[in-house]
FINU-911120 format. One record per residue (C-alpha): x negated, y, z; residue number from 1. Coordinates in steps of 0.1 Angstrom, whole numbers. Layout:
N
+-------+-------+-------+-----+
|     X |     Y |     Z | seq |
+-------+-------+-------+-----+
|     X |     Y |     Z | NUM |
...
+-------+-------+-------+-----+
***
This chain:
493
+-------+-------+-------+-----+
|     X |     Y |     Z | seq |
+-------+-------+-------+-----+
|     0 |     0 |     0 |   1 |
|   -29 |    24 |     8 |   2 |
|   -42 |    21 |   -28 |   3 |
|    -9 |    23 |   -46 |   4 |
|   -15 |    59 |   -56 |   5 |
|   -51 |    57 |   -61 |   6 |
|   -47 |    30 |   -88 |   7 |
|   -31 |    55 |  -112 |   8 |
|   -49 |    90 |  -117 |   9 |
|   -18 |   106 |  -126 |  10 |
|    -3 |    98 |   -93 |  11 |
|   -32 |   113 |   -77 |  12 |
|   -27 |   145 |   -96 |  13 |
|    11 |   145 |   -88 |  14 |
|     3 |   143 |   -50 |  15 |
|   -22 |   173 |   -53 |  16 |
|     4 |   193 |   -73 |  17 |
|    33 |   184 |   -49 |  18 |
|    14 |   191 |   -18 |  19 |
|     1 |   225 |   -32 |  20 |
|    35 |   235 |   -43 |  21 |
|    51 |   226 |    -9 |  22 |
|    24 |   244 |    11 |  23 |
|    29 |   275 |   -11 |  24 |
|    68 |   275 |    -8 |  25 |
|    64 |   267 |    30 |  26 |
|    43 |   298 |    33 |  27 |
|    70 |   321 |    19 |  28 |
|    95 |   330 |    46 |  29 |
|   131 |   323 |    37 |  30 |
|   122 |   294 |    12 |  31 |
|   123 |   258 |    24 |  32 |
|   111 |   224 |    12 |  33 |
|   148 |   215 |     7 |  34 |
|   152 |   244 |   -18 |  35 |
|   119 |   233 |   -36 |  36 |
|   127 |   197 |   -39 |  37 |
|   164 |   203 |   -50 |  38 |
|   151 |   226 |   -77 |  39 |
|   125 |   201 |   -88 |  40 |
|   147 |   171 |   -90 |  41 |
|   161 |   179 |  -123 |  42 |
|   126 |   182 |  -137 |  43 |
|   119 |   145 |  -127 |  44 |
|   146 |   131 |  -151 |  45 |
|   120 |   119 |  -176 |  46 |
|    95 |   107 |  -152 |  47 |
|    93 |    72 |  -139 |  48 |
|   107 |    64 |  -104 |  49 |
|    71 |    61 |   -91 |  50 |
|    59 |    94 |  -105 |  51 |
|    92 |   113 |   -91 |  52 |
|    90 |   100 |   -58 |  53 |
|    53 |   106 |   -54 |  54 |
|    59 |   143 |   -65 |  55 |
|    88 |   148 |   -41 |  56 |
|    72 |   131 |   -10 |  57 |
|    41 |   152 |   -15 |  58 |
|    62 |   183 |   -16 |  59 |
|    80 |   172 |    15 |  60 |
|    47 |   169 |    35 |  61 |
|    34 |   203 |    21 |  62 |
|    65 |   223 |    27 |  63 |
|    67 |   212 |    65 |  64 |
|    30 |   221 |    69 |  65 |
|    27 |   253 |    50 |  66 |
|    49 |   274 |    74 |  67 |
|    24 |   273 |   102 |  68 |
|     1 |   298 |    83 |  69 |
|    25 |   328 |    83 |  70 |
|    40 |   317 |   117 |  71 |
|     4 |   320 |   131 |  72 |
|    -9 |   352 |   113 |  73 |
|    25 |   372 |   108 |  74 |
|    47 |   357 |   134 |  75 |
|    70 |   350 |   104 |  76 |
|    78 |   311 |   104 |  77 |
|    77 |   300 |    67 |  78 |
|   100 |   271 |    75 |  79 |
|   122 |   264 |   105 |  80 |
|    98 |   236 |   115 |  81 |
|    72 |   263 |   125 |  82 |
|    93 |   285 |   147 |  83 |
|    78 |   270 |   179 |  84 |
|    44 |   275 |   165 |  85 |
|    49 |   312 |   166 |  86 |
|    52 |   312 |   204 |  87 |
|    14 |   304 |   209 |  88 |
|    -1 |   307 |   173 |  89 |
|     6 |   344 |   170 |  90 |
|    -6 |   355 |   203 |  91 |
|   -38 |   336 |   199 |  92 |
|   -44 |   349 |   164 |  93 |
|   -36 |   384 |   178 |  94 |
|   -64 |   380 |   204 |  95 |
|   -90 |   375 |   178 |  96 |
|   -89 |   337 |   174 |  97 |
|   -68 |   334 |   141 |  98 |
|   -93 |   309 |   125 |  99 |
|   -93 |   286 |   157 | 100 |
|   -55 |   289 |   158 | 101 |
|   -51 |   279 |   123 | 102 |
|   -76 |   251 |   127 | 103 |
|   -56 |   237 |   157 | 104 |
|   -24 |   238 |   137 | 105 |
|   -37 |   222 |   106 | 106 |
|   -57 |   195 |   123 | 107 |
|   -27 |   188 |   146 | 108 |
|    -4 |   186 |   115 | 109 |
|   -27 |   161 |    98 | 110 |
|   -31 |   138 |   130 | 111 |
|     7 |   139 |   135 | 112 |
|    13 |   128 |    99 | 113 |
|   -14 |   101 |   102 | 114 |
|     3 |    86 |   132 | 115 |
|    37 |    87 |   117 | 116 |
|    24 |    70 |    85 | 117 |
|    11 |    41 |   105 | 118 |
|    45 |    37 |   122 | 119 |
|    62 |    40 |    88 | 120 |
|    37 |    13 |    71 | 121 |
|    41 |   -12 |   101 | 122 |
|    78 |    -9 |   108 | 123 |
|    96 |    -2 |    75 | 124 |
|    95 |   -38 |    63 | 125 |
|   105 |   -55 |    96 | 126 |
|   135 |   -32 |    99 | 127 |
|   145 |   -38 |    63 | 128 |
|   143 |   -77 |    70 | 129 |
|   164 |   -72 |   102 | 130 |
|   190 |   -51 |    83 | 131 |
|   195 |   -80 |    57 | 132 |
|   215 |  -100 |    84 | 133 |
|   239 |   -69 |    88 | 134 |
|   272 |   -72 |    72 | 135 |
|   296 |   -43 |    58 | 136 |
|   311 |   -38 |    92 | 137 |
|   277 |   -33 |   108 | 138 |
|   268 |    -7 |    81 | 139 |
|   300 |    11 |    84 | 140 |
|   295 |    13 |   122 | 141 |
|   258 |    24 |   116 | 142 |
|   271 |    53 |    94 | 143 |
|   296 |    63 |   121 | 144 |
|   268 |    62 |   146 | 145 |
|   247 |    85 |   123 | 146 |
|   275 |   109 |   118 | 147 |
|   281 |   112 |   154 | 148 |
|   245 |   117 |   161 | 149 |
|   242 |   145 |   134 | 150 |
|   273 |   162 |   148 | 151 |
|   261 |   159 |   184 | 152 |
|   228 |   177 |   178 | 153 |
|   240 |   203 |   153 | 154 |
|   234 |   236 |   173 | 155 |
|   252 |   251 |   202 | 156 |
|   287 |   244 |   190 | 157 |
|   301 |   209 |   187 | 158 |
|   332 |   221 |   170 | 159 |
|   311 |   238 |   142 | 160 |
|   292 |   208 |   138 | 161 |
|   321 |   186 |   135 | 162 |
|   337 |   210 |   110 | 163 |
|   307 |   211 |    89 | 164 |
|   305 |   172 |    89 | 165 |
|   342 |   169 |    79 | 166 |
|   338 |   194 |    51 | 167 |
|   310 |   174 |    36 | 168 |
|   330 |   142 |    39 | 169 |
|   360 |   160 |    23 | 170 |
|   338 |   172 |    -6 | 171 |
|   327 |   136 |   -12 | 172 |
|   363 |   122 |   -16 | 173 |
|   372 |   134 |   -51 | 174 |
|   366 |   107 |   -78 | 175 |
|   373 |    70 |   -78 | 176 |
|   383 |    52 |   -46 | 177 |
|   357 |    24 |   -39 | 178 |
|   386 |     2 |   -24 | 179 |
|   412 |     5 |   -51 | 180 |
|   395 |    20 |   -81 | 181 |
|   422 |    48 |   -83 | 182 |
|   415 |    84 |   -90 | 183 |
|   420 |   107 |   -62 | 184 |
|   418 |   146 |   -56 | 185 |
|   407 |   152 |   -93 | 186 |
|   433 |   180 |   -98 | 187 |
|   435 |   171 |  -135 | 188 |
|   398 |   176 |  -142 | 189 |
|   383 |   149 |  -161 | 190 |
|   349 |   160 |  -151 | 191 |
|   357 |   149 |  -115 | 192 |
|   366 |   114 |  -123 | 193 |
|   331 |   104 |  -110 | 194 |
|   332 |   128 |   -81 | 195 |
|   312 |   158 |   -74 | 196 |
|   274 |   150 |   -82 | 197 |
|   249 |   153 |   -55 | 198 |
|   224 |   173 |   -75 | 199 |
|   244 |   205 |   -82 | 200 |
|   258 |   204 |   -46 | 201 |
|   223 |   204 |   -32 | 202 |
|   210 |   231 |   -56 | 203 |
|   240 |   252 |   -46 | 204 |
|   237 |   246 |    -8 | 205 |
|   198 |   250 |    -4 | 206 |
|   187 |   270 |   -34 | 207 |
|   213 |   293 |   -48 | 208 |
|   227 |   303 |   -13 | 209 |
|   191 |   315 |    -3 | 210 |
|   192 |   343 |   -30 | 211 |
|   222 |   358 |   -12 | 212 |
|   205 |   364 |    20 | 213 |
|   170 |   379 |    23 | 214 |
|   148 |   366 |    51 | 215 |
|   140 |   390 |    81 | 216 |
|   112 |   414 |    75 | 217 |
|   119 |   417 |    36 | 218 |
|   126 |   454 |    37 | 219 |
|    92 |   468 |    47 | 220 |
|    54 |   461 |    45 | 221 |
|    41 |   431 |    60 | 222 |
|    10 |   433 |    83 | 223 |
|    -7 |   406 |   101 | 224 |
|   -39 |   393 |   116 | 225 |
|   -70 |   387 |    95 | 226 |
|   -86 |   352 |    97 | 227 |
|  -119 |   353 |   115 | 228 |
|  -142 |   326 |   125 | 229 |
|  -143 |   290 |   113 | 230 |
|  -110 |   272 |   107 | 231 |
|  -123 |   236 |   107 | 232 |
|  -128 |   223 |   143 | 233 |
|  -155 |   198 |   152 | 234 |
|  -144 |   165 |   164 | 235 |
|  -156 |   169 |   200 | 236 |
|  -134 |   200 |   202 | 237 |
|  -103 |   177 |   200 | 238 |
|  -113 |   156 |   230 | 239 |
|   -92 |   173 |   254 | 240 |
|   -61 |   173 |   230 | 241 |
|   -59 |   136 |   222 | 242 |
|   -32 |   128 |   251 | 243 |
|   -10 |   158 |   238 | 244 |
|   -15 |   147 |   202 | 245 |
|    -5 |   111 |   206 | 246 |
|    26 |   121 |   228 | 247 |
|    38 |   147 |   206 | 248 |
|    33 |   126 |   174 | 249 |
|    52 |    98 |   191 | 250 |
|    80 |   123 |   200 | 251 |
|    82 |   136 |   165 | 252 |
|    82 |   103 |   148 | 253 |
|   111 |    92 |   170 | 254 |
|   131 |   123 |   165 | 255 |
|   125 |   120 |   128 | 256 |
|   140 |    84 |   128 | 257 |
|   174 |    98 |   142 | 258 |
|   195 |   110 |   114 | 259 |
|   199 |   148 |   109 | 260 |
|   180 |   162 |   138 | 261 |
|   151 |   178 |   119 | 262 |
|   115 |   188 |   124 | 263 |
|   125 |   221 |   144 | 264 |
|   140 |   200 |   172 | 265 |
|   111 |   176 |   171 | 266 |
|    86 |   204 |   177 | 267 |
|   108 |   220 |   204 | 268 |
|   111 |   187 |   224 | 269 |
|    74 |   179 |   220 | 270 |
|    66 |   216 |   230 | 271 |
|    89 |   214 |   261 | 272 |
|    74 |   180 |   271 | 273 |
|    38 |   192 |   267 | 274 |
|    47 |   224 |   290 | 275 |
|    64 |   202 |   315 | 276 |
|    34 |   179 |   318 | 277 |
|     7 |   205 |   316 | 278 |
|   -14 |   217 |   347 | 279 |
|   -10 |   252 |   335 | 280 |
|    25 |   257 |   322 | 281 |
|    23 |   295 |   327 | 282 |
|    -2 |   297 |   297 | 283 |
|    23 |   284 |   272 | 284 |
|    37 |   313 |   251 | 285 |
|     6 |   334 |   257 | 286 |
|   -17 |   317 |   231 | 287 |
|   -21 |   283 |   246 | 288 |
|   -38 |   257 |   224 | 289 |
|   -17 |   230 |   237 | 290 |
|    15 |   246 |   224 | 291 |
|     2 |   249 |   189 | 292 |
|   -11 |   213 |   190 | 293 |
|    23 |   199 |   203 | 294 |
|    45 |   219 |   179 | 295 |
|    25 |   210 |   147 | 296 |
|    17 |   174 |   154 | 297 |
|    54 |   167 |   162 | 298 |
|    70 |   186 |   132 | 299 |
|    48 |   168 |   106 | 300 |
|    53 |   134 |   124 | 301 |
|    90 |   138 |   118 | 302 |
|    84 |   134 |    80 | 303 |
|    73 |    98 |    84 | 304 |
|    99 |    91 |   109 | 305 |
|   126 |   104 |    87 | 306 |
|   114 |    83 |    58 | 307 |
|   117 |    52 |    78 | 308 |
|   156 |    49 |    78 | 309 |
|   156 |    62 |    42 | 310 |
|   133 |    33 |    29 | 311 |
|   145 |     5 |    51 | 312 |
|   182 |    12 |    56 | 313 |
|   192 |    36 |    28 | 314 |
|   203 |    61 |    55 | 315 |
|   187 |    95 |    52 | 316 |
|   170 |   107 |    83 | 317 |
|   169 |   144 |    74 | 318 |
|   183 |   169 |    48 | 319 |
|   154 |   165 |    26 | 320 |
|   158 |   127 |    28 | 321 |
|   193 |   131 |    15 | 322 |
|   178 |   149 |   -14 | 323 |
|   154 |   122 |   -20 | 324 |
|   183 |    97 |   -18 | 325 |
|   195 |   115 |   -50 | 326 |
|   162 |   110 |   -66 | 327 |
|   165 |    72 |   -59 | 328 |
|   200 |    73 |   -75 | 329 |
|   190 |    93 |  -105 | 330 |
|   162 |    67 |  -112 | 331 |
|   184 |    38 |  -107 | 332 |
|   170 |    26 |   -75 | 333 |
|   187 |    14 |   -43 | 334 |
|   169 |    23 |   -11 | 335 |
|   174 |    -1 |    17 | 336 |
|   163 |   -38 |    24 | 337 |
|   167 |   -50 |   -12 | 338 |
|   141 |   -22 |   -23 | 339 |
|   115 |   -44 |    -8 | 340 |
|   127 |   -73 |   -30 | 341 |
|   135 |   -56 |   -62 | 342 |
|   110 |   -28 |   -63 | 343 |
|    82 |   -33 |   -39 | 344 |
|    59 |   -12 |   -59 | 345 |
|    83 |    18 |   -51 | 346 |
|    79 |    12 |   -14 | 347 |
|    42 |    10 |   -15 | 348 |
|    43 |    42 |   -36 | 349 |
|    63 |    62 |   -11 | 350 |
|    42 |    48 |    18 | 351 |
|     9 |    56 |     0 | 352 |
|    20 |    90 |   -13 | 353 |
|    29 |   100 |    23 | 354 |
|    -7 |    91 |    33 | 355 |
|   -25 |   107 |     6 | 356 |
|    -3 |   138 |     7 | 357 |
|   -14 |   144 |    43 | 358 |
|   -50 |   141 |    34 | 359 |
|   -43 |   165 |     5 | 360 |
|   -26 |   188 |    29 | 361 |
|   -56 |   190 |    52 | 362 |
|   -81 |   197 |    25 | 363 |
|   -60 |   223 |     6 | 364 |
|   -49 |   241 |    37 | 365 |
|   -84 |   243 |    53 | 366 |
|   -96 |   257 |    17 | 367 |
|   -67 |   281 |    12 | 368 |
|   -55 |   292 |    46 | 369 |
|   -73 |   326 |    44 | 370 |
|   -53 |   340 |    15 | 371 |
|   -20 |   319 |    16 | 372 |
|    -6 |   344 |    43 | 373 |
|    -5 |   370 |    14 | 374 |
|    24 |   350 |    -1 | 375 |
|    46 |   366 |    28 | 376 |
|    42 |   399 |    11 | 377 |
|    61 |   387 |   -20 | 378 |
|    94 |   404 |   -19 | 379 |
|   125 |   384 |   -18 | 380 |
|   142 |   403 |   -48 | 381 |
|   114 |   396 |   -71 | 382 |
|   119 |   358 |   -68 | 383 |
|   157 |   361 |   -73 | 384 |
|   157 |   358 |  -111 | 385 |
|   133 |   328 |  -112 | 386 |
|   153 |   310 |   -86 | 387 |
|   186 |   315 |  -103 | 388 |
|   173 |   304 |  -136 | 389 |
|   161 |   272 |  -121 | 390 |
|   194 |   267 |  -105 | 391 |
|   214 |   270 |  -136 | 392 |
|   190 |   249 |  -158 | 393 |
|   187 |   222 |  -132 | 394 |
|   225 |   219 |  -127 | 395 |
|   231 |   218 |  -164 | 396 |
|   204 |   193 |  -172 | 397 |
|   220 |   167 |  -151 | 398 |
|   247 |   159 |  -178 | 399 |
|   245 |   188 |  -202 | 400 |
|   279 |   202 |  -189 | 401 |
|   289 |   236 |  -176 | 402 |
|   311 |   220 |  -150 | 403 |
|   281 |   212 |  -129 | 404 |
|   269 |   247 |  -132 | 405 |
|   303 |   259 |  -117 | 406 |
|   300 |   233 |   -89 | 407 |
|   265 |   246 |   -81 | 408 |
|   278 |   282 |   -80 | 409 |
|   307 |   271 |   -57 | 410 |
|   284 |   254 |   -33 | 411 |
|   260 |   282 |   -33 | 412 |
|   287 |   304 |   -21 | 413 |
|   298 |   276 |     3 | 414 |
|   263 |   274 |    17 | 415 |
|   260 |   312 |    21 | 416 |
|   294 |   314 |    39 | 417 |
|   285 |   285 |    62 | 418 |
|   252 |   301 |    72 | 419 |
|   269 |   335 |    77 | 420 |
|   294 |   319 |   101 | 421 |
|   265 |   300 |   117 | 422 |
|   279 |   266 |   108 | 423 |
|   251 |   242 |   105 | 424 |
|   242 |   228 |    69 | 425 |
|   228 |   196 |    80 | 426 |
|   260 |   180 |    90 | 427 |
|   276 |   190 |    58 | 428 |
|   250 |   174 |    36 | 429 |
|   246 |   142 |    58 | 430 |
|   283 |   139 |    58 | 431 |
|   285 |   143 |    20 | 432 |
|   257 |   117 |    15 | 433 |
|   269 |    91 |    40 | 434 |
|   306 |    92 |    34 | 435 |
|   305 |    72 |     2 | 436 |
|   283 |    47 |    18 | 437 |
|   305 |    44 |    49 | 438 |
|   338 |    41 |    26 | 439 |
|   321 |    15 |     5 | 440 |
|   312 |    -7 |    34 | 441 |
|   346 |    -2 |    49 | 442 |
|   363 |   -13 |    18 | 443 |
|   340 |   -44 |    14 | 444 |
|   347 |   -53 |    52 | 445 |
|   384 |   -50 |    48 | 446 |
|   384 |   -71 |    17 | 447 |
|   364 |   -98 |    35 | 448 |
|   386 |   -98 |    66 | 449 |
|   419 |   -97 |    49 | 450 |
|   428 |   -60 |    59 | 451 |
|   419 |   -66 |    97 | 452 |
|   397 |   -40 |   116 | 453 |
|   390 |   -66 |   144 | 454 |
|   355 |   -73 |   131 | 455 |
|   345 |   -38 |   143 | 456 |
|   349 |   -52 |   179 | 457 |
|   344 |   -88 |   175 | 458 |
|   310 |   -86 |   155 | 459 |
|   282 |   -79 |   181 | 460 |
|   263 |   -57 |   158 | 461 |
|   290 |   -34 |   148 | 462 |
|   302 |   -32 |   184 | 463 |
|   268 |   -22 |   196 | 464 |
|   264 |     5 |   169 | 465 |
|   300 |    18 |   179 | 466 |
|   290 |    17 |   215 | 467 |
|   259 |    37 |   210 | 468 |
|   279 |    62 |   190 | 469 |
|   303 |    67 |   219 | 470 |
|   274 |    71 |   244 | 471 |
|   258 |    96 |   222 | 472 |
|   291 |   115 |   220 | 473 |
|   296 |   114 |   256 | 474 |
|   261 |   125 |   263 | 475 |
|   263 |   153 |   240 | 476 |
|   296 |   166 |   255 | 477 |
|   282 |   162 |   290 | 478 |
|   251 |   183 |   281 | 479 |
|   271 |   211 |   265 | 480 |
|   294 |   211 |   295 | 481 |
|   263 |   215 |   318 | 482 |
|   249 |   242 |   297 | 483 |
|   282 |   260 |   296 | 484 |
|   285 |   258 |   334 | 485 |
|   250 |   270 |   340 | 486 |
|   257 |   300 |   318 | 487 |
|   289 |   308 |   336 | 488 |
|   272 |   307 |   370 | 489 |
|   244 |   330 |   358 | 490 |
|   270 |   355 |   343 | 491 |
|   289 |   354 |   377 | 492 |
|   258 |   360 |   396 | 493 |
+-------+-------+-------+-----+
***
């Protein structure tokens, strides 16, 4: 698996290109990896599945890592995953240690990705083999559990997370019903017989919606810290950070496996854990090295963790993985346990690409960190025509029909409104992607049981997944109630 990419020079070039593009986009505040990958997806139509996934996985890695540069030097996180890095990265850079702050962030990103890759390489196949014993009812319960988890961790408002998820499921309903084969909710449009296509929905939600809302700081000149001192740190300088690196990488990998949570939550939990276990917690937020290490190792480790359920189960672990699922579909591939049997070279390519993309990220960021921060000076309005053109062309190229362009525009407006009303996008996208999978499993299960729902509670696997879903929902409600009670007490005081 390690040499899968090295066996083809063209794949090596795609790893370098994808990682460089990801880092570049990640360094521009307001732009995200989801936006880059959704815009690139139409360009992969004429590629092989191996080449397309190599490019997209490399973009994934680069986009998560790139945000740390502007977060450290300008206090403007290029991606949500780097928000926590600003807490210590910027104060450290402001005190004249910008080079060391970047070195810590880049090195921690690489080590977090490397540890996550080890988990992905070792665990993916056993999980896929275990999943082959699961029937349709177990997969249906697994989808339910994933949706409950996504809703439960979707921001401060459980109702907004639930609303977002339900909207995503509702948008997945038009087309042909998997159980009966009948058309539904097409409203007389023949173009909707196959439902709303994933690609124009994703481009609208994550790319077009961004041009409507300029990022903070776009109006005036951008100033920041100059990079002084060496960036690359010696091996002995990492000696005191290894416990934090291993713990934060493990947290990031575990958080990444859970559907829909995201790298920003992984970095927050790792940062909080590092602060709680530190002998000097008062230093966090003032330029503490441990804070940078915890945040960056965790947010990069979530990438490998999120790839694990996608490859092994066909369940997207993050928003970007939902887009990657679209790449699988476009290229006639089915992620999940049968991928290891039918297309083992694709599995090797994904795992190998992830490793070499992390290596490419380390080299490219060490070489380019001194000038990448200048990308934050690119004004939002100068990029609008380019992004809009790619949105239209990418949507039209899917099936050469204007209907998909209108769908993209509609969902661009939808994404803008959801963000304006502070309704999270992750539950919407995960709901849109998982709803057909869950419905298909449900229909298969009902046909096999003669229309009975009893297997949901009589089959141990299905019952276990539903039980976990109930516990997750209960825990989420309890946590929110505790937070609400605390806030009320503070207000009264």
